[in-house]
C-alpha positions, 0 to 999 in steps of 0.5 A: 856074073855077066859083064853087064851086072859087074859093070852096073855094080861098079856104077852103083858103087860109084854113084853111091859114093858120089852121093856121099862125097858131094857137098852141095845139097842140090847136086846130092839130089841129082846124084841120088836120082842117078843112083836110083836110075843105076840101081833100077837098071841093075835090078832089071839086069838081075831079072827083077822087073817089078823091083826095077820099076819101083826103084825107077819110080821112087828112087829116080823120080819121087824122092828127088822131087820131094827133096827139091821141093824141101830145098826150095821151101828152105830157100824161100823161108830164108829169103822171107826172114 
């Protein structure tokens, strides 16, 4: 195991922990996007570029965007009542 893979594994564990311990939903979404980016880099270091591209596209961009849209819809609904 190289130092790059070991470092990315530690970063993946820390970013996953950050997602879990963060209490504010908006910050959780940003931490989730960061976790997706770290996992994508880890897959790239493990020589799985197709999985890395999928993780970066879905885990870093699409899923956090959908969560932010849902949070905005919830906030708009609460204001409207």
